[in-house]
C-alpha positions in Angstrom: -42.0 -3.5 44.5 -44.3 -4.6 47.1 -46.9 -2.1 48.4 -48.0 -2.1 52.0 -51.2 -0.7 52.8 -52.8 -0.1 56.4 -55.8 -0.7 57.5 -58.4 1.3 59.6 -59.0 -0.3 63.1 -62.1 -2.6 62.9 -61.9 -2.9 58.8 -59.8 -5.5 58.3 -61.9 -7.7 55.9 -63.0 -4.8 54.2 -59.4 -4.3 52.5 -59.2 -7.4 51.3 -62.3 -7.3 49.2 -62.0 -3.7 48.4 -61.5 -2.7 44.7 -59.5 0.3 45.7 -56.7 -1.6 47.1 -53.4 -1.9 45.1 -51.7 -3.2 42.4 -55.3 -4.9 41.1 -56.1 -5.7 37.5 -59.5 -4.5 36.0 -61.1 -7.4 37.4 -60.4 -6.7 40.8 -57.6 -9.1 41.7 -54.0 -9.4 42.7 -51.9 -11.1 40.3 -48.0 -12.0 40.9 -45.6 -14.3 38.6 -42.4 -15.6 39.4 -40.2 -13.3 40.7 -42.2 -10.4 41.9 -42.8 -9.4 45.6 -45.7 -10.2 47.1 -47.8 -6.9 48.1 -48.3 -6.9 52.1 -51.1 -5.0 54.0 -51.0 -3.8 57.6 -53.5 -4.8 60.1 -54.2 -3.2 63.2 -54.1 -5.8 66.2 -56.6 -4.3 69.1 -54.6 -6.6 71.7 -51.1 -5.5 71.2 -51.9 -2.1 70.1 -49.9 -2.2 67.1 -49.8 -2.9 63.4 -48.7 -6.7 62.0 -47.8 -6.9 58.3 -49.2 -9.9 56.4 -48.6 -10.7 52.7 -51.7 -10.7 50.4 -52.0 -14.4 49.0 -52.1 -13.5 45.4 -54.8 -15.4 42.9 -54.8 -16.0 38.8 -56.9 -13.6 36.3 -60.1 -15.4 37.5 -60.2 -14.7 41.3 -58.8 -18.2 42.1 -56.0 -18.2 44.6 -52.6 -19.7 44.3 -52.0 -23.2 45.8 -49.4 -24.0 48.1 -46.8 -25.7 45.4 -46.6 -29.2 46.4 -42.9 -29.8 48.2 -42.9 -33.0 50.0 -45.0 -36.5 49.9 -48.4 -36.1 51.3 -50.7 -39.4 52.5 -53.9 -40.0 51.4 -56.6 -37.4 51.3 -59.1 -37.8 53.8 -62.0 -35.4 54.8 -61.3 -35.7 59.0 -58.5 -37.1 60.9 -58.6 -40.0 62.3 -56.7 -39.5 65.3 -57.0 -36.1 67.3 -54.2 -36.9 69.7 -51.0 -36.5 67.7 -50.1 -33.7 65.5 -51.4 -34.4 61.8 -49.4 -34.7 58.6 -51.6 -33.1 56.8 -55.3 -31.3 56.6 -57.3 -29.4 54.6 -56.4 -25.6 53.6 -59.6 -23.6 53.0 -58.1 -21.8 50.2 -60.9 -18.8 50.4 -60.2 -18.6 54.9 -63.9 -18.9 56.5 -62.9 -16.2 58.9 -62.1 -13.8 56.6 -65.0 -14.2 54.2 -67.7 -14.2 57.0 -66.4 -11.3 58.1 -66.4 -9.6 54.5 -68.8 -6.6 53.8 -68.5 -7.4 49.9 -72.0 -6.3 48.6 -72.4 -9.7 46.5 -71.2 -11.8 49.2 -74.5 -12.6 51.4 -74.8 -15.4 53.3 -75.9 -18.1 50.7 -72.5 -16.7 48.7 -70.5 -16.8 51.4 -70.9 -20.5 52.2 -70.4 -20.9 48.2 -67.2 -19.4 48.2 -65.8 -20.9 51.3 -66.5 -24.4 49.9 -65.9 -24.0 46.4 -62.1 -25.4 46.9 -59.9 -26.7 49.7 -56.4 -28.1 49.3 -55.0 -31.0 51.0 -51.7 -29.7 52.4 -48.8 -29.9 54.5 -49.7 -29.3 58.2 -46.9 -27.7 59.2 -46.7 -25.0 56.0 -50.5 -24.7 56.6 -50.6 -23.8 60.1 -47.2 -22.6 60.9 -46.3 -20.9 57.7 -49.2 -19.7 55.8 -51.7 -18.5 58.5 -49.3 -16.6 60.7 -47.9 -14.6 57.6 -50.5 -14.3 55.1 -54.1 -13.0 54.7 -56.3 -12.7 51.5 -56.9 -13.8 49.0 -58.8 -10.4 47.7 -62.6 -11.7 47.4 -64.9 -11.2 44.8 -66.8 -7.4 44.5 -68.6 -8.0 41.5 -71.4 -10.2 40.4 -69.1 -11.4 37.7 -66.0 -12.2 39.6 -68.1 -14.6 41.9 -69.8 -16.5 39.4 -66.4 -16.7 37.3 -64.5 -17.9 40.5 -67.5 -20.5 41.5 -67.9 -21.7 37.9 -64.2 -22.1 37.5 -63.1 -23.5 40.8 -65.8 -26.6 39.7 -64.3 -27.2 36.7 -60.6 -28.0 37.1 -59.2 -24.7 36.8 -55.8 -24.5 38.6 -53.6 -21.3 38.6 -50.6 -21.9 36.6 -48.4 -20.7 39.7 -48.0 -21.8 43.2 -46.5 -20.6 47.2 -43.4 -22.8 48.0 -44.0 -22.5 51.5 -40.8 -24.9 52.5 -38.5 -21.7 51.5 -38.0 -18.8 54.2 -39.1 -16.4 51.3 -42.4 -18.5 50.2 -41.4 -17.8 46.5 -44.1 -17.7 43.9 -43.1 -20.6 41.3 -44.5 -22.2 38.2 -46.4 -25.2 38.2 -46.2 -27.3 35.0 -49.1 -28.5 33.7 -48.5 -31.8 34.8 -48.4 -30.8 38.4 -51.5 -28.5 37.6 -53.7 -31.8 36.3 -52.2 -33.9 39.1 -53.3 -31.5 42.1 -56.4 -31.6 40.5 -57.0 -35.4 39.6 -55.5 -36.5 43.1 -58.1 -34.8 44.9 -55.4 -32.8 46.6 -57.6 -29.7 45.1 -61.0 -30.4 45.0 -64.5 -28.7 45.7 -65.3 -29.5 49.4 -69.2 -28.4 49.3 -70.5 -29.1 45.8 -74.2 -28.5 47.3 -73.5 -24.8 48.7 -72.0 -24.3 45.1 -74.8 -25.7 43.3 -77.5 -24.1 45.8 -76.3 -21.1 45.1 -76.2 -21.1 41.2 -80.2 -22.5 41.5 -80.6 -19.8 43.7 -79.2 -17.1 41.3 -81.0 -18.6 38.0 -84.5 -18.7 40.1 -84.4 -15.6 40.8 -83.6 -13.9 37.4 -86.2 -12.0 35.5 -88.4 -14.4 33.4 -90.0 -11.8 31.1 -88.5 -13.6 28.7 -90.1 -17.1 29.0 -93.3 -17.5 27.3 -96.4 -18.1 28.8 -97.0 -20.7 27.0 -94.4 -22.6 28.5 -95.1 -21.9 32.3 -98.8 -23.1 31.7 -97.5 -26.2 30.3 -95.1 -26.8 33.3 -97.6 -26.3 36.0 -100.9 -27.7 34.5 -99.7 -30.2 31.8 -100.9 -33.8 32.5 -98.1 -35.3 30.7 -95.2 -35.9 33.2 -92.4 -36.3 30.5 -93.7 -32.8 28.5 -93.5 -30.9 32.2 -90.2 -32.2 32.7 -88.9 -31.2 29.0 -90.7 -27.8 29.5 -88.9 -27.3 32.8 -85.6 -28.1 31.9 -86.1 -25.5 28.5 -87.0 -22.9 31.3 -84.1 -23.9 33.4 -81.8 -23.2 30.3 -83.5 -20.0 29.2 -83.2 -18.3 32.9 -79.5 -19.6 33.3 -78.9 -17.9 29.5 -79.7 -14.7 31.3 -78.5 -15.0 34.9 -75.0 -16.6 34.3 -74.4 -14.0 30.9 -71.6 -11.8 33.0 -69.5 -14.8 33.5 -69.7 -16.2 29.5 -66.9 -13.8 28.8 -64.4 -15.0 31.5 -65.6 -18.7 31.2 -64.8 -18.8 27.0 -61.1 -17.0 27.8 -60.4 -19.8 30.4 -61.5 -22.0 27.6 -59.3 -20.6 24.8 -56.3 -20.1 27.1 -56.1 -24.0 28.2 -57.1 -23.0 31.9 -58.5 -26.2 32.3 -56.5 -28.9 33.4 -58.9 -32.0 31.9 -60.8 -31.9 28.9 -63.8 -33.7 30.6 -65.7 -33.5 34.1 -67.0 -35.9 36.3 -66.8 -39.7 36.7 -68.1 -40.2 33.5 -66.0 -38.0 31.3 -68.4 -35.5 30.0 -66.8 -33.1 27.8 -66.6 -29.4 29.3 -69.3 -27.3 28.2 -68.9 -25.0 25.4 -70.6 -22.0 27.6 -70.8 -21.6 31.2 -74.6 -21.4 31.1 -74.7 -24.7 29.7 -72.1 -25.8 32.8 -74.7 -24.5 35.4 -77.5 -26.3 33.7 -75.8 -29.5 33.8 -74.8 -28.9 37.5 -78.5 -28.2 38.3 -80.1 -31.1 36.1 -77.4 -33.9 36.9 -76.7 -36.3 39.7 -79.8 -36.2 41.5 -80.5 -32.6 41.2 -82.7 -32.6 38.7 -86.1 -33.3 41.0 -84.9 -30.4 43.6 -84.3 -27.7 40.5 -87.8 -28.6 39.3 -89.7 -27.9 42.3 -88.0 -25.0 42.9 -88.9 -23.8 40.0 -92.7 -24.7 40.2 -92.4 -22.9 43.7 -91.4 -20.1 41.8 -94.1 -19.8 39.4 -96.8 -21.1 41.4 -96.4 -18.3 43.4 -96.3 -15.9 40.5 -99.7 -14.2 38.3 -100.7 -17.1 35.8 -104.0 -18.3 33.9 -106.7 -20.6 36.5 -106.2 -23.8 35.3 -109.5 -24.0 34.3 -108.9 -21.6 31.2 -105.8 -23.4 30.2 -107.7 -26.8 30.2 -110.6 -25.5 27.8 -108.4 -23.8 25.4 -106.2 -26.8 25.3 -109.5 -28.8 24.6 -110.6 -26.7 22.4 -107.0 -27.0 20.1 -107.3 -30.7 20.5 -111.1 -30.6 19.2 -110.1 -28.0 16.1 -107.4 -30.5 15.2 
């Protein structure tokens, strides 16, 4: 049975992110299967002075919202419309609505996280279903409320996890339908579902890693990265430090990431144009995002900035110790 919850006035965004919202899983997300009714939320409208009832967009167990089930042919995917004087046939739907994410007071959604979440996934959708059916009748999905939920959602939207259920907006009751493996794979490979702002996602993950506690990083590695004259050694050491920081920073998402791999949630066995195998661990995926496709330089520069501002031995002491070791050898 669907559950209706009323929001206090002026607190609409908090309801959709609240861990106390009804019919949630232990991860804080709302999961529905075919035949289930949608949960609903009643939001107070200050203009009309009354509550308006909306359905709540469901998500899978990893916090990824159900897509709009494809029910009609669409034109090729494009970022912008070629003509703004006619009603378009299709456009991009942010699966995490911008207004609700920006208004959210979730403790883990700062400005960086909000930008990353908004840009983490869009769907090329039929314009009429998007604007005349979905937006007037639905709110949500429920947003991440913990760091584990946020990291899991951001990482899995990047490697092609498409929920096995979708919303059929071509019918009046908008039933939840099961998507075949072929259709889920097609939605991803055709780019009808894709990451819109990979730079925002990668930037957030980079900040999370570089702000992680570094007390487990060896002083020798930090000094070699900052002081060594051997350019190749500095790069190799920098990547090793980033990997060690990623192991700690991304650790909360390791369990759900491994679960997604084990249960076949990924629609593809590889990522990227060159077909690299999907990494075994979430930290390995994050490291790959930070050190490939032109990101290695900015990542190492940011790492240098962080450690250059910390406490360290003077270069003269490091150099003298290095020369003494070389002479002894």
